[in-house]
C-alpha positions as CSV (number, residue, x, y, z in Angstrom):
1,X,5.6,-2.7,-26.6
2,X,3.8,-5.9,-25.5
3,X,5.1,-6.8,-22.0
4,X,6.4,-10.4,-21.3
5,X,4.7,-11.6,-18.1
6,X,6.0,-14.7,-16.2
7,X,3.4,-16.6,-14.2
8,X,4.8,-19.1,-11.6
9,X,2.0,-21.3,-10.3
10,X,0.3,-24.7,-10.3
11,X,-1.8,-26.1,-13.1
12,X,-5.6,-26.4,-13.0
13,X,-6.8,-28.8,-15.7
14,X,-10.3,-27.4,-15.5
15,X,-9.0,-24.1,-16.8
16,X,-10.5,-21.8,-14.3
17,X,-7.6,-21.1,-11.9
18,X,-3.8,-21.5,-11.7
19,X,-1.6,-21.2,-14.7
20,X,-4.5,-21.6,-17.1
21,X,-6.3,-18.6,-15.5
22,X,-3.0,-16.7,-15.5
23,X,-2.3,-17.2,-19.2
24,X,-5.9,-16.2,-20.0
25,X,-5.8,-13.0,-17.9
26,X,-2.4,-11.9,-19.1
27,X,-3.5,-12.5,-22.7
28,X,-6.9,-10.8,-22.3
29,X,-5.1,-7.7,-20.9
30,X,-2.6,-7.4,-23.7
31,X,0.5,-9.2,-22.4
32,X,2.6,-12.1,-23.6
33,X,2.2,-15.0,-21.1
34,X,4.9,-17.3,-20.0
35,X,4.6,-20.0,-17.4
36,X,6.7,-21.9,-14.9
37,X,4.7,-24.8,-13.4
38,X,5.1,-25.6,-9.7
39,X,2.5,-28.4,-9.4
40,X,0.1,-30.5,-11.3
41,X,-3.4,-30.8,-9.8
42,X,-6.3,-33.1,-10.4
43,X,-9.3,-30.8,-9.9
44,X,-12.5,-29.6,-11.3
45,X,-15.1,-27.0,-10.3
46,X,-16.1,-29.1,-7.3
47,X,-12.7,-29.8,-5.7
48,X,-9.1,-30.9,-5.7
49,X,-8.6,-34.7,-5.8
50,X,-4.8,-34.8,-6.1
51,X,-1.7,-32.7,-6.2
52,X,1.7,-33.7,-7.7
53,X,4.4,-31.2,-6.8
54,X,7.1,-30.4,-9.4
55,X,10.7,-31.0,-8.0
56,X,12.0,-27.7,-6.7
57,X,15.1,-27.8,-8.9
58,X,13.0,-28.2,-12.0
59,X,10.8,-25.3,-11.0
60,X,13.9,-23.2,-10.7
61,X,15.2,-24.6,-14.0
62,X,12.1,-23.3,-15.8
63,X,12.6,-19.8,-14.5
64,X,16.4,-19.8,-15.1
65,X,15.8,-21.0,-18.7
66,X,13.4,-18.1,-19.4
67,X,15.6,-15.5,-17.8
68,X,18.5,-16.7,-19.9
69,X,16.7,-15.8,-23.2
70,X,13.6,-13.6,-22.6
71,X,13.1,-10.2,-21.2
72,X,10.7,-10.4,-18.2
73,X,8.6,-7.3,-17.6
74,X,6.7,-8.6,-14.6
75,X,6.2,-11.7,-12.6
76,X,3.1,-13.2,-11.0
77,X,3.7,-15.8,-8.3
78,X,0.7,-18.1,-7.3
79,X,0.6,-21.6,-5.9
80,X,4.0,-22.7,-4.6
81,X,2.8,-25.7,-2.4
82,X,5.8,-26.3,-0.1
83,X,8.7,-24.6,1.6
84,X,11.3,-26.1,-0.8
85,X,9.6,-24.7,-3.8
86,X,9.3,-21.3,-2.2
87,X,13.1,-21.3,-1.6
88,X,13.8,-22.4,-5.2
89,X,11.6,-19.7,-6.6
90,X,13.2,-17.0,-4.4
91,X,16.7,-18.1,-5.5
92,X,15.7,-18.3,-9.2
93,X,14.3,-14.7,-9.2
94,X,17.3,-13.2,-7.3
95,X,18.5,-10.0,-9.0
96,X,15.5,-9.7,-11.4
97,X,14.6,-6.1,-11.9
98,X,10.9,-6.3,-12.6
99,X,7.6,-5.9,-10.6
100,X,6.7,-9.0,-8.7
101,X,3.0,-9.7,-7.8
102,X,2.7,-12.4,-5.1
103,X,-0.7,-14.0,-4.7
104,X,-0.3,-16.1,-1.5
105,X,-2.4,-19.1,-2.7
106,X,-3.2,-21.3,0.4
107,X,-6.7,-22.7,-0.1
108,X,-8.7,-23.5,-3.2
109,X,-12.3,-22.1,-3.6
110,X,-13.5,-25.7,-2.7
111,X,-11.7,-25.5,0.6
112,X,-8.8,-27.8,-0.3
113,X,-5.5,-26.7,1.1
114,X,-2.8,-25.9,-1.5
115,X,0.0,-24.7,0.8
116,X,1.4,-26.7,3.6
117,X,1.5,-25.1,7.1
118,X,5.3,-25.2,7.1
119,X,5.4,-23.4,3.8
120,X,3.4,-20.4,5.2
121,X,6.5,-19.4,7.2
122,X,8.7,-19.8,4.1
123,X,6.3,-17.7,2.1
124,X,6.9,-14.7,4.3
125,X,10.4,-14.6,3.0
126,X,9.1,-13.6,-0.4
127,X,7.4,-10.5,0.9
128,X,10.5,-8.2,0.9
129,X,11.0,-9.0,-2.8
130,X,7.4,-8.4,-3.8
131,X,6.2,-5.2,-5.4
132,X,2.6,-6.1,-4.4
133,X,0.9,-9.0,-2.5
134,X,-2.8,-9.8,-3.1
135,X,-4.1,-11.9,-0.2
136,X,-7.8,-12.4,0.6
137,X,-8.8,-12.0,4.2
138,X,-8.2,-15.7,5.3
139,X,-4.8,-15.6,3.6
140,X,-3.9,-12.3,5.3
141,X,-4.9,-13.7,8.6
142,X,-2.8,-16.9,7.9
143,X,0.3,-14.9,7.0
144,X,-0.1,-12.9,10.3
145,X,-1.2,-15.7,12.6
146,X,-4.3,-13.8,13.5
147,X,-8.0,-14.1,13.3
148,X,-9.7,-13.3,10.0
149,X,-10.8,-9.6,9.5
150,X,-14.5,-9.0,9.8
151,X,-14.6,-5.3,9.2
152,X,-12.7,-2.5,7.5
153,X,-10.9,-1.4,10.6
154,X,-9.3,-4.8,11.1
155,X,-8.5,-5.0,7.3
156,X,-6.6,-1.7,7.6
157,X,-4.7,-2.9,10.7
158,X,-3.7,-6.2,9.0
159,X,-2.7,-4.4,5.8
160,X,-0.3,-2.2,7.9
161,X,1.1,-5.3,9.5
162,X,1.7,-7.0,6.2
163,X,3.3,-4.0,4.6
164,X,5.6,-3.9,7.6
165,X,6.9,-7.3,6.5
166,X,8.5,-5.8,3.4
167,X,6.4,-5.6,0.3
168,X,6.0,-2.2,-1.5
169,X,2.2,-2.4,-1.3
170,X,-0.7,-4.7,-0.4
171,X,-4.0,-5.2,-2.3
172,X,-6.1,-6.8,0.5
173,X,-9.2,-8.3,-1.0
174,X,-12.5,-7.8,0.9
175,X,-14.6,-10.5,-0.8
176,X,-15.0,-12.5,2.4
177,X,-16.6,-9.6,4.3
178,X,-20.3,-10.2,5.0
179,X,-22.9,-8.1,3.2
180,X,-23.5,-6.8,-0.4
181,X,-20.3,-4.7,-0.4
182,X,-16.9,-6.2,-1.0
183,X,-14.4,-3.4,-0.8
184,X,-10.7,-3.9,-1.5
185,X,-7.9,-2.0,0.2
186,X,-4.7,-0.8,-1.5
187,X,-2.1,0.2,1.0
188,X,1.4,1.6,0.0
189,X,4.5,1.2,2.0
190,X,4.3,4.9,3.0
191,X,0.9,4.2,4.6
192,X,-1.2,5.7,1.8
193,X,-4.6,4.1,1.7
194,X,-7.0,3.7,-1.2
195,X,-10.3,2.0,-0.6
196,X,-11.7,0.4,-3.8
197,X,-15.5,-0.1,-3.5
198,X,-17.1,-3.1,-5.0
199,X,-20.6,-4.7,-5.1
200,X,-21.0,-8.4,-4.7
201,X,-22.2,-10.2,-7.8
202,X,-24.6,-13.1,-7.0
203,X,-22.9,-16.0,-8.8
204,X,-21.2,-19.2,-7.9
205,X,-18.8,-18.7,-10.8
206,X,-15.8,-17.2,-9.0
207,X,-13.3,-20.0,-9.4
208,X,-9.8,-18.5,-10.0
209,X,-10.6,-14.8,-9.2
210,X,-7.5,-14.4,-7.2
211,X,-5.3,-15.9,-9.9
212,X,-7.0,-13.7,-12.4
213,X,-6.7,-10.5,-10.4
214,X,-3.0,-11.0,-9.6
215,X,-2.1,-11.8,-13.3
216,X,-4.0,-8.8,-14.5
217,X,-2.1,-6.6,-12.0
218,X,1.2,-8.1,-13.1
219,X,0.3,-7.3,-16.7
220,X,-0.6,-3.7,-16.1
221,X,2.6,-3.2,-14.0
222,X,4.5,-4.8,-16.9
223,X,3.0,-2.1,-19.1
224,X,4.5,0.5,-16.7
225,X,1.3,1.7,-15.0
226,X,1.7,3.0,-11.4
227,X,0.4,0.8,-8.7
228,X,-2.8,2.6,-8.1
229,X,-3.7,2.7,-11.8
230,X,-2.8,-0.9,-12.2
231,X,-4.9,-1.9,-9.3
232,X,-8.0,0.0,-10.5
233,X,-7.6,-1.5,-14.1
234,X,-7.2,-5.1,-12.8
235,X,-10.2,-4.7,-10.4
236,X,-12.4,-3.5,-13.2
237,X,-11.3,-6.3,-15.4
238,X,-12.1,-8.9,-12.8
239,X,-15.4,-7.3,-12.0
240,X,-16.3,-7.7,-15.7
241,X,-15.1,-11.3,-15.8
242,X,-17.3,-12.2,-12.8
243,X,-20.3,-10.2,-14.1
244,X,-20.2,-12.1,-17.4
245,X,-19.3,-15.5,-15.9
246,X,-22.9,-16.8,-16.3
247,X,-22.3,-16.8,-20.1
248,X,-20.1,-19.9,-19.5
249,X,-21.4,-23.4,-18.7
250,X,-18.4,-25.1,-17.1
251,X,-19.0,-27.7,-14.3
252,X,-21.4,-28.1,-11.5
253,X,-19.5,-26.4,-8.7
254,X,-17.6,-23.1,-8.5
255,X,-17.4,-22.3,-12.2
256,X,-14.7,-20.0,-13.7
257,X,-14.9,-16.4,-14.5
258,X,-15.2,-15.2,-18.2
259,X,-11.6,-14.1,-18.9
260,X,-12.3,-13.0,-22.5
261,X,-15.6,-11.3,-21.9
262,X,-14.5,-8.1,-23.5
263,X,-13.3,-9.9,-26.7
264,X,-16.6,-11.7,-27.0
265,X,-18.6,-8.5,-26.5
266,X,-16.6,-6.9,-29.4
267,X,-17.0,-10.0,-31.6
268,X,-20.8,-10.0,-31.2
269,X,-21.2,-6.2,-31.7
């Protein structure tokens, strides 16, 4: 059965991140993508020039409408923008029995802030209902009010602190570590740790990698895969999307990853 995956996030008109990346990643991994839009942005590969938030009650209305008619097998939550939208999303998802993957989107690849400081506190209220959260190192530090991790030991300590806030597991992304290696850390609520090694790909085309990873994770969880298997599959998919990103020619800044790289490889074979 094809799983129905609901992505709740902002729109990126350049197609590399946000809802557009979510839909591509869900589709590329075999799911049926649905979307509730939280914000419209004016952005390209070089930066964000404007953000228009969707009224919280209308964000909720989108989710309620989908729930009233369509089976939801997993949810991915991305950009929420402000505290009122966080609260609206939490209320609209109340009682839903499906895996929830929370990507705590705070800052765009260009450095533009996508979540207000007040909303960071509100975002923590979503952790207890989340199956998995997928912060990068700056986002993890922001959620905890600490300095950004610079090594594996600090990553492990911050992962433990985040799991203690309520989610079933955390996928802590290590891409901001210095050096050629960028290991990720999967930690379960019971303290089980899985280090997932990775080698850095030398490319500027990494726009939307967080959105892509979390959507792929939600899709694999929607298929019923255990957390560790879903994490391994999603990481492999994103690695392929980054490795093949230079096949695309999109913009002059941080270009997008190649979401449909496997499809294109099969088509050209």
